KEPA-620109 format. One record per atom (N, C-alpha, C): residue number from 1; atom name; x negated, y, z; residue in one letter; chain. Coordinates in pm, whole numbers. Layout:
BEGIN
> pos, site, px, py, pz, code, unit
> NUM, CA, X, Y, Z, A, A
...
This chain:
BEGIN
> pos, site, px, py, pz, code, unit
> 1, N, -18873, 9978, 10146, M, A
> 1, CA, -18985, 9885, 10159, M, A
> 1, C, -18977, 9731, 10162, M, A
> 2, N, -19078, 9670, 10057, S, A
> 2, CA, -19088, 9536, 10029, S, A
> 2, C, -19258, 9445, 10147, S, A
> 3, N, -19166, 9425, 10214, N, A
> 3, CA, -19296, 9366, 10303, N, A
> 3, C, -19439, 9286, 10119, N, A
> 4, N, -19561, 9322, 10157, R, A
> 4, CA, -19646, 9278, 10065, R, A
> 4, C, -19664, 9116, 10085, R, A
> 5, N, -19764, 9073, 10151, I, A
> 5, CA, -19715, 8939, 10266, I, A
> 5, C, -19671, 8928, 10420, I, A
> 6, N, -19743, 8853, 10422, D, A
> 6, CA, -19750, 8815, 10574, D, A
> 6, C, -19864, 8796, 10698, D, A
> 7, N, -19909, 8900, 10701, Y, A
> 7, CA, -20126, 8909, 10742, Y, A
> 7, C, -20118, 8743, 10820, Y, A
> 8, N, -19999, 8741, 10948, A, A
> 8, CA, -19943, 8672, 11046, A, A
> 8, C, -20032, 8509, 10967, A, A
> 9, N, -19935, 8502, 10890, K, A
> 9, CA, -19889, 8387, 10802, K, A
> 9, C, -20052, 8383, 10779, K, A
> 10, N, -20076, 8437, 10654, A, A
> 10, CA, -20188, 8425, 10592, A, A
> 10, C, -20324, 8375, 10575, A, A
> 11, N, -20299, 8462, 10739, S, A
> 11, CA, -20460, 8455, 10826, S, A
> 11, C, -20375, 8445, 10980, S, A
> 12, N, -20372, 8329, 10996, P, A
> 12, CA, -20297, 8301, 11181, P, A
> 12, C, -20437, 8291, 11246, P, A
> 13, N, -20561, 8254, 11227, E, A
> 13, CA, -20642, 8280, 11339, E, A
> 13, C, -20778, 8427, 11340, E, A
> 14, N, -20710, 8513, 11269, G, A
> 14, CA, -20766, 8647, 11275, G, A
> 14, C, -20636, 8718, 11371, G, A
> 15, N, -20509, 8713, 11287, Y, A
> 15, CA, -20403, 8735, 11453, Y, A
> 15, C, -20408, 8698, 11501, Y, A
> 16, N, -20463, 8558, 11517, K, A
> 16, CA, -20491, 8507, 11732, K, A
> 16, C, -20592, 8572, 11807, K, A
> 17, N, -20662, 8585, 11696, A, A
> 17, CA, -20799, 8705, 11798, A, A
> 17, C, -20756, 8818, 11801, A, A
> 18, N, -20691, 8874, 11764, F, A
> 18, CA, -20591, 9011, 11768, F, A
> 18, C, -20493, 8973, 11864, F, A
> 19, N, -20431, 8899, 11871, G, A
> 19, CA, -20363, 8907, 12003, G, A
> 19, C, -20417, 8823, 12122, G, A
> 20, N, -20553, 8779, 12085, G, A
> 20, CA, -20633, 8774, 12294, G, A
> 20, C, -20684, 8925, 12319, G, A
> 21, N, -20674, 9010, 12255, V, A
> 21, CA, -20725, 9190, 12255, V, A
> 21, C, -20584, 9191, 12342, V, A
> 22, N, -20416, 9189, 12226, Y, A
> 22, CA, -20316, 9180, 12297, Y, A
> 22, C, -20336, 9174, 12434, Y, A
> 23, N, -20358, 9027, 12457, L, A
> 23, CA, -20310, 8979, 12590, L, A
> 23, C, -20352, 9020, 12677, L, A
> 24, N, -20529, 9075, 12695, T, A
> 24, CA, -20605, 9091, 12732, T, A
> 24, C, -20570, 9270, 12764, T, A
> 25, N, -20486, 9298, 12722, L, A
> 25, CA, -20489, 9425, 12769, L, A
> 25, C, -20361, 9409, 12862, L, A
> 26, N, -20270, 9344, 12813, R, A
> 26, CA, -20089, 9299, 12861, R, A
> 26, C, -20144, 9285, 13058, R, A
> 27, N, -20317, 9210, 13055, R, A
> 27, CA, -20357, 9166, 13225, R, A
> 27, C, -20353, 9335, 13267, R, A
> 28, N, -20424, 9413, 13216, S, A
> 28, CA, -20538, 9481, 13231, S, A
> 28, C, -20420, 9628, 13366, S, A
> 29, N, -20497, 9685, 13452, D, A
> 29, CA, -20453, 9747, 13519, D, A
> 29, C, -20309, 9905, 13452, D, A
> 30, N, -20371, 9904, 13316, L, A
> 30, CA, -20324, 9964, 13281, L, A
> 30, C, -20134, 9973, 13321, L, A
> 31, N, -20092, 10034, 13262, P, A
> 31, CA, -19952, 10062, 13262, P, A
> 31, C, -19874, 9991, 13120, P, A
> 32, N, -19782, 9870, 13140, E, A
> 32, CA, -19685, 9916, 12990, E, A
> 32, C, -19643, 10048, 12919, E, A
> 33, N, -19610, 10043, 13007, E, A
> 33, CA, -19558, 10176, 12957, E, A
> 33, C, -19692, 10256, 12905, E, A
> 34, N, -19759, 10341, 12978, L, A
> 34, CA, -19861, 10407, 12879, L, A
> 34, C, -19930, 10375, 12806, L, A
> 35, N, -19978, 10207, 12782, I, A
> 35, CA, -20019, 10152, 12633, I, A
> 35, C, -19912, 10171, 12540, I, A
> 36, N, -19744, 10166, 12510, N, A
> 36, CA, -19672, 10194, 12458, N, A
> 36, C, -19657, 10310, 12435, N, A
> 37, N, -19692, 10405, 12495, L, A
> 37, CA, -19667, 10567, 12438, L, A
> 37, C, -19771, 10577, 12403, L, A
> 38, N, -19889, 10477, 12417, V, A
> 38, CA, -20015, 10561, 12305, V, A
> 38, C, -20044, 10488, 12165, V, A
> 39, N, -20010, 10339, 12192, N, A
> 39, CA, -19938, 10264, 12079, N, A
> 39, C, -19823, 10348, 11954, N, A
> 40, N, -19719, 10460, 12060, L, A
> 40, CA, -19670, 10495, 11994, L, A
> 40, C, -19716, 10615, 11864, L, A
> 41, N, -19790, 10671, 11976, R, A
> 41, CA, -19892, 10809, 11937, R, A
> 41, C, -19993, 10769, 11804, R, A
> 42, N, -20019, 10658, 11842, V, A
> 42, CA, -20152, 10630, 11682, V, A
> 42, C, -20085, 10589, 11623, V, A
> 43, N, -19938, 10556, 11617, S, A
> 43, CA, -19849, 10484, 11503, S, A
> 43, C, -19843, 10641, 11428, S, A
> 44, N, -19762, 10684, 11515, Q, A
> 44, CA, -19763, 10793, 11404, Q, A
> 44, C, -19835, 10901, 11353, Q, A
> 45, N, -19988, 10846, 11396, I, A
> 45, CA, -20024, 10975, 11297, I, A
> 45, C, -20058, 10912, 11226, I, A
> 46, N, -20104, 10746, 11206, N, A
> 46, CA, -20142, 10669, 11171, N, A
> 46, C, -20013, 10619, 11007, N, A
> 47, N, -19871, 10634, 11069, G, A
> 47, CA, -19770, 10665, 10943, G, A
> 47, C, -19701, 10499, 10957, G, A
> 48, N, -19733, 10440, 11051, C, A
> 48, CA, -19703, 10279, 11079, C, A
> 48, C, -19586, 10277, 11063, C, A
> 49, N, -19437, 10251, 10959, A, A
> 49, CA, -19326, 10252, 11023, A, A
> 49, C, -19243, 10123, 11089, A, A
> 50, N, -19354, 9967, 11094, F, A
> 50, CA, -19334, 9916, 11166, F, A
> 50, C, -19340, 9934, 11290, F, A
> 51, N, -19471, 9969, 11370, C, A
> 51, CA, -19505, 9984, 11433, C, A
> 51, C, -19442, 10125, 11527, C, A
> 52, N, -19445, 10210, 11450, I, A
> 52, CA, -19331, 10326, 11527, I, A
> 52, C, -19235, 10273, 11550, I, A
> 53, N, -19152, 10224, 11499, D, A
> 53, CA, -19024, 10156, 11550, D, A
> 53, C, -19026, 10042, 11661, D, A
> 54, N, -19109, 9948, 11609, M, A
> 54, CA, -19117, 9873, 11745, M, A
> 54, C, -19179, 9903, 11808, M, A
> 55, N, -19282, 9999, 11895, H, A
> 55, CA, -19342, 10067, 12015, H, A
> 55, C, -19209, 10122, 12077, H, A
> 56, N, -19137, 10219, 11991, S, A
> 56, CA, -18988, 10328, 12008, S, A
> 56, C, -18857, 10228, 12132, S, A
> 57, N, -18890, 10104, 12081, R, A
> 57, CA, -18877, 10020, 12070, R, A
> 57, C, -18798, 9957, 12194, R, A
> 58, N, -18993, 9906, 12206, D, A
> 58, CA, -19030, 9867, 12327, D, A
> 58, C, -19027, 10014, 12463, D, A
> 59, N, -19081, 10088, 12441, L, A
> 59, CA, -19032, 10184, 12491, L, A
> 59, C, -18893, 10231, 12567, L, A
> 60, N, -18811, 10224, 12496, L, A
> 60, CA, -18671, 10262, 12551, L, A
> 60, C, -18641, 10116, 12589, L, A
> 61, N, -18612, 9996, 12624, K, A
> 61, CA, -18657, 9858, 12648, K, A
> 61, C, -18681, 9871, 12773, K, A
> 62, N, -18771, 9950, 12798, G, A
> 62, CA, -18865, 9935, 12844, G, A
> 62, C, -18796, 10083, 13041, G, A
> 63, N, -18715, 10149, 12953, G, A
> 63, CA, -18663, 10254, 13055, G, A
> 63, C, -18688, 10374, 12991, G, A
> 64, N, -18765, 10397, 12918, L, A
> 64, CA, -18826, 10569, 12896, L, A
> 64, C, -18709, 10634, 12857, L, A
> 65, N, -18662, 10800, 12858, S, A
> 65, CA, -18601, 10838, 12825, S, A
> 65, C, -18568, 10926, 12689, S, A
> 66, N, -18488, 10916, 12613, V, A
> 66, CA, -18448, 10911, 12475, V, A
> 66, C, -18545, 11079, 12499, V, A
> 67, N, -18538, 11144, 12568, D, A
> 67, CA, -18583, 11277, 12606, D, A
> 67, C, -18737, 11289, 12581, D, A
> 68, N, -18755, 11161, 12650, K, A
> 68, CA, -18952, 11162, 12563, K, A
> 68, C, -18983, 11141, 12463, K, A
> 69, N, -18895, 11032, 12436, L, A
> 69, CA, -18885, 10921, 12362, L, A
> 69, C, -18918, 11021, 12260, L, A
> 70, N, -18872, 11122, 12219, V, A
> 70, CA, -18796, 11188, 12091, V, A
> 70, C, -18969, 11258, 12097, V, A
> 71, N, -18945, 11355, 12184, L, A
> 71, CA, -19153, 11408, 12204, L, A
> 71, C, -19267, 11378, 12205, L, A
> 72, N, -19269, 11261, 12213, V, A
> 72, CA, -19394, 11218, 12232, V, A
> 72, C, -19516, 11254, 12111, V, A
> 73, N, -19431, 11266, 11977, A, A
> 73, CA, -19554, 11381, 11796, A, A
> 73, C, -19600, 11510, 11947, A, A
> 74, N, -19520, 11520, 11994, V, A
> 74, CA, -19503, 11673, 11978, V, A
> 74, C, -19542, 11670, 12175, V, A
> 75, N, -19605, 11638, 12240, W, A
> 75, CA, -19596, 11548, 12369, W, A
> 75, C, -19703, 11703, 12429, W, A
> 76, N, -19841, 11788, 12339, R, A
> 76, CA, -19860, 11892, 12398, R, A
> 76, C, -19737, 11997, 12442, R, A
> 77, N, -19623, 12023, 12338, E, A
> 77, CA, -19599, 12111, 12385, E, A
> 77, C, -19431, 12105, 12507, E, A
> 78, N, -19395, 11985, 12532, A, A
> 78, CA, -19315, 11906, 12639, A, A
> 78, C, -19237, 11943, 12775, A, A
> 79, N, -19399, 12087, 12782, G, A
> 79, CA, -19426, 12094, 12902, G, A
> 79, C, -19449, 11959, 13049, G, A
> 80, N, -19380, 11954, 13151, R, A
> 80, CA, -19475, 11887, 13261, R, A
> 80, C, -19367, 11696, 13243, R, A
> 81, N, -19311, 11692, 13110, L, A
> 81, CA, -19289, 11584, 13088, L, A
> 81, C, -19321, 11417, 13087, L, A
> 82, N, -19502, 11489, 12986, F, A
> 82, CA, -19529, 11373, 13017, F, A
> 82, C, -19682, 11397, 13229, F, A
> 83, N, -19744, 11314, 13244, T, A
> 83, CA, -19805, 11316, 13310, T, A
> 83, C, -19898, 11337, 13307, T, A
> 84, N, -19994, 11375, 13401, P, A
> 84, CA, -20155, 11407, 13401, P, A
> 84, C, -20189, 11297, 13235, P, A
> 85, N, -20219, 11204, 13319, R, A
> 85, CA, -20254, 11083, 13314, R, A
> 85, C, -20168, 11051, 13176, R, A
> 86, N, -20058, 11080, 13181, E, A
> 86, CA, -19973, 11027, 13021, E, A
> 86, C, -20069, 11118, 12952, E, A
> 87, N, -20085, 11320, 13001, R, A
> 87, CA, -20159, 11380, 12839, R, A
> 87, C, -20313, 11316, 12809, R, A
> 88, N, -20386, 11263, 12908, A, A
> 88, CA, -20459, 11277, 12863, A, A
> 88, C, -20539, 11099, 12785, A, A
> 89, N, -20422, 11053, 12792, A, A
> 89, CA, -20404, 10894, 12697, A, A
> 89, C, -20386, 10952, 12586, A, A
> 90, N, -20307, 11010, 12575, L, A
> 90, CA, -20215, 11095, 12399, L, A
> 90, C, -20345, 11130, 12362, L, A
> 91, N, -20428, 11251, 12437, A, A
> 91, CA, -20500, 11286, 12382, A, A
> 91, C, -20609, 11219, 12356, A, A
> 92, N, -20678, 11134, 12392, W, A
> 92, CA, -20788, 11022, 12346, W, A
> 92, C, -20740, 10964, 12280, W, A
> 93, N, -20672, 10972, 12263, A, A
> 93, CA, -20549, 10815, 12165, A, A
> 93, C, -20553, 10891, 12051, A, A
> 94, N, -20568, 11034, 12023, E, A
> 94, CA, -20581, 11114, 11957, E, A
> 94, C, -20729, 11120, 11856, E, A
> 95, N, -20782, 11159, 11943, T, A
> 95, CA, -20965, 11218, 11921, T, A
> 95, C, -20995, 11092, 11897, T, A
> 96, N, -20962, 10927, 11959, V, A
> 96, CA, -20991, 10785, 11887, V, A
> 96, C, -20965, 10768, 11731, V, A
> 97, N, -20830, 10776, 11765, T, A
> 97, CA, -20782, 10778, 11609, T, A
> 97, C, -20847, 10856, 11525, T, A
> 98, N, -20827, 10967, 11559, R, A
> 98, CA, -20894, 11078, 11412, R, A
> 98, C, -21016, 11101, 11426, R, A
> 99, N, -21108, 10982, 11445, V, A
> 99, CA, -21319, 10991, 11516, V, A
> 99, C, -21382, 11008, 11348, V, A
> 100, N, -21296, 11023, 11270, S, A
> 100, CA, -21385, 11061, 11112, S, A
> 100, C, -21357, 11227, 11140, S, A
> 101, N, -21302, 11278, 11213, E, A
> 101, CA, -21258, 11428, 11228, E, A
> 101, C, -21308, 11488, 11335, E, A
> 102, N, -21290, 11455, 11468, T, A
> 102, CA, -21321, 11524, 11533, T, A
> 102, C, -21446, 11413, 11605, T, A
> 103, N, -21500, 11371, 11574, G, A
> 103, CA, -21631, 11280, 11652, G, A
> 103, C, -21664, 11267, 11780, G, A
> 104, N, -21510, 11275, 11836, V, A
> 104, CA, -21474, 11243, 11958, V, A
> 104, C, -21601, 11314, 12123, V, A
> 105, N, -21612, 11449, 12071, P, A
> 105, CA, -21596, 11579, 12176, P, A
> 105, C, -21698, 11500, 12258, P, A
> 106, N, -21819, 11587, 12359, D, A
> 106, CA, -21771, 11556, 12482, D, A
> 106, C, -21683, 11577, 12583, D, A
> 107, N, -21625, 11660, 12576, A, A
> 107, CA, -21519, 11786, 12579, A, A
> 107, C, -21335, 11660, 12614, A, A
> 108, N, -21352, 11616, 12500, D, A
> 108, CA, -21258, 11499, 12508, D, A
> 108, C, -21302, 11363, 12592, D, A
> 109, N, -21333, 11364, 12640, Y, A
> 109, CA, -21436, 11247, 12699, Y, A
> 109, C, -21460, 11267, 12815, Y, A
> 110, N, -21462, 11387, 12876, D, A
> 110, CA, -21479, 11476, 12955, D, A
> 110, C, -21340, 11473, 13065, D, A
> 111, N, -21230, 11457, 12986, A, A
> 111, CA, -21099, 11567, 13021, A, A
> 111, C, -21004, 11335, 13019, A, A
> 112, N, -21096, 11255, 12957, A, A
> 112, CA, -21016, 11138, 12956, A, A
> 112, C, -21091, 11099, 13109, A, A
> 113, N, -21204, 11051, 13104, A, A
> 113, CA, -21279, 11060, 13196, A, A
> 113, C, -21215, 11114, 13320, A, A
> 114, N, -21187, 11166, 13361, A, A
> 114, CA, -21147, 11277, 13474, A, A
> 114, C, -21068, 11233, 13537, A, A
> 115, N, -20952, 11139, 13399, E, A
> 115, CA, -20826, 11053, 13471, E, A
> 115, C, -20828, 10897, 13508, E, A
> 116, N, -20911, 10812, 13399, F, A
> 116, CA, -20940, 10746, 13366, F, A
> 116, C, -21093, 10658, 13426, F, A
> 117, N, -21098, 10570, 13497, N, A
> 117, CA, -21272, 10476, 13579, N, A
> 117, C, -21230, 10418, 13465, N, A
> 118, N, -21376, 10360, 13471, E, A
> 118, CA, -21483, 10349, 13341, E, A
> 118, C, -21400, 10217, 13244, E, A
> 119, N, -21348, 10095, 13341, K, A
> 119, CA, -21297, 9988, 13295, K, A
> 119, C, -21151, 10046, 13264, K, A
> 120, N, -21079, 10148, 13324, E, A
> 120, CA, -20959, 10204, 13226, E, A
> 120, C, -21033, 10235, 13107, E, A
> 121, N, -21096, 10334, 13091, L, A
> 121, CA, -21085, 10433, 12982, L, A
> 121, C, -21147, 10351, 12854, L, A
> 122, N, -21219, 10204, 12865, A, A
> 122, CA, -21266, 10142, 12807, A, A
> 122, C, -21118, 10017, 12755, A, A
> 123, N, -21049, 9997, 12856, D, A
> 123, CA, -20942, 9897, 12800, D, A
> 123, C, -20817, 9989, 12727, D, A
> 124, N, -20848, 10107, 12757, L, A
> 124, CA, -20778, 10201, 12722, L, A
> 124, C, -20791, 10240, 12541, L, A
> 125, N, -20947, 10206, 12515, T, A
> 125, CA, -20985, 10257, 12397, T, A
> 125, C, -20955, 10135, 12335, T, A
> 126, N, -20983, 10030, 12412, Y, A
> 126, CA, -20957, 9874, 12332, Y, A
> 126, C, -20809, 9853, 12266, Y, A
> 127, N, -20717, 9919, 12316, A, A
> 127, CA, -20543, 9929, 12306, A, A
> 127, C, -20550, 10026, 12185, A, A
> 128, N, -20665, 10159, 12219, I, A
> 128, CA, -20655, 10246, 12061, I, A
> 128, C, -20626, 10162, 11907, I, A
> 129, N, -20803, 10120, 11920, G, A
> 129, CA, -20888, 10039, 11819, G, A
> 129, C, -20733, 9936, 11782, G, A
> 130, N, -20713, 9881, 11856, L, A
> 130, CA, -20625, 9771, 11860, L, A
> 130, C, -20511, 9836, 11752, L, A
> 131, N, -20482, 9890, 11817, M, A
> 131, CA, -20355, 10004, 11711, M, A
> 131, C, -20360, 10026, 11628, M, A
> 132, N, -20528, 10093, 11572, N, A
> 132, CA, -20579, 10129, 11435, N, A
> 132, C, -20504, 10014, 11354, N, A
> 133, N, -20599, 9955, 11432, A, A
> 133, CA, -20638, 9818, 11353, A, A
> 133, C, -20505, 9783, 11312, A, A
> 134, N, -20373, 9746, 11390, F, A
> 134, CA, -20230, 9673, 11371, F, A
> 134, C, -20205, 9808, 11289, F, A
> 135, N, -20216, 9918, 11321, N, A
> 135, CA, -20159, 9994, 11125, N, A
> 135, C, -20183, 9990, 11033, N, A
> 136, N, -20347, 9960, 11053, R, A
> 136, CA, -20409, 9937, 10905, R, A
> 136, C, -20308, 9789, 10786, R, A
> 137, N, -20349, 9711, 10894, F, A
> 137, CA, -20224, 9568, 10842, F, A
> 137, C, -20064, 9619, 10790, F, A
> 138, N, -20030, 9647, 10878, G, A
> 138, CA, -19888, 9724, 10888, G, A
> 138, C, -19857, 9847, 10736, G, A
> 139, N, -19944, 9932, 10716, V, A
> 139, CA, -19905, 10023, 10613, V, A
> 139, C, -19936, 9944, 10518, V, A
> 140, N, -20039, 9925, 10564, S, A
> 140, CA, -20106, 9793, 10408, S, A
> 140, C, -20063, 9671, 10337, S, A
> 141, N, -19942, 9577, 10432, F, A
> 141, CA, -19907, 9530, 10332, F, A
> 141, C, -19761, 9542, 10352, F, A
> 142, N, -19701, 9636, 10422, R, A
> 142, CA, -19605, 9673, 10383, R, A
> 142, C, -19479, 9653, 10491, R, A
> 143, N, -19561, 9607, 10641, S, A
> 143, CA, -19448, 9566, 10721, S, A
> 143, C, -19294, 9636, 10768, S, A
> 144, N, -19205, 9558, 10682, T, A
> 144, CA, -19105, 9580, 10775, T, A
> 144, C, -19041, 9559, 10874, T, A
> 145, N, -19012, 9754, 10892, P, A
> 145, CA, -18963, 9828, 11021, P, A
> 145, C, -18816, 9744, 11053, P, A
> 146, N, -18800, 9671, 11205, A, A
> 146, CA, -18656, 9639, 11199, A, A
> 146, C, -18559, 9666, 11149, A, A
> 147, N, -18588, 9847, 11124, A, A
> 147, CA, -18437, 9957, 11154, A, A
> 147, C, -18409, 9903, 10963, A, A
> 148, N, -18480, 9914, 10963, T, A
> 148, CA, -18477, 9856, 10810, T, A
> 148, C, -18463, 9744, 10717, T, A
> 149, N, -18510, 9682, 10797, A, A
> 149, CA, -18454, 9510, 10765, A, A
> 149, C, -18308, 9468, 10808, A, A
> 150, N, -18188, 9523, 10872, K, A
> 150, CA, -18126, 9532, 10927, K, A
> 150, C, -18027, 9575, 10784, K, A
> 151, N, -18091, 9757, 10710, S, A
> 151, CA, -17981, 9776, 10590, S, A
> 151, C, -17945, 9665, 10425, S, A
C-alpha cells in the first residue's frame, strides 16, 4: 500500500481541528481503553488498515489482553469477555457507523442510554464520528499502517 498524500501535512488546519476533538475526548469521563475499543471496531467496519493497526497497538500498549483484542470484531460471540458497558459502546459504535443501513433505531439508542449518561453518550458519539472521519482519510489517502511500513 502506498500513501497517496499526507493529509495532515497538506491541510494542517483541518487536521488540527480534528485534533481538538480528539483532545476533548481524552479529557472526557470515558476511559481511554473504551474509546480505543470503539475506535478499533469502527475501523474494522470501515476497513481502515492504518487505524486498525494503530488502535490495536494502543490497546496492547494499554494492557488489553491479546485474547480480548482478537475478539473485538466478534464481541457479541465473546461471552462475558466484554463488560456490559463495553458491549453497549460497541453496539452503539456499530449502529452509528452503519447509520445509512440502520437509521439508528430507538432500541439501539435505549440500550446505549441505559449504560451511559447524556454527556457520556454524546462524547461516545463524538468519538465514533471522529473515527469514521479519520477512517475516510486513512482509506482515501492509503495511509500506511505501521506493520507494513516496516516491510
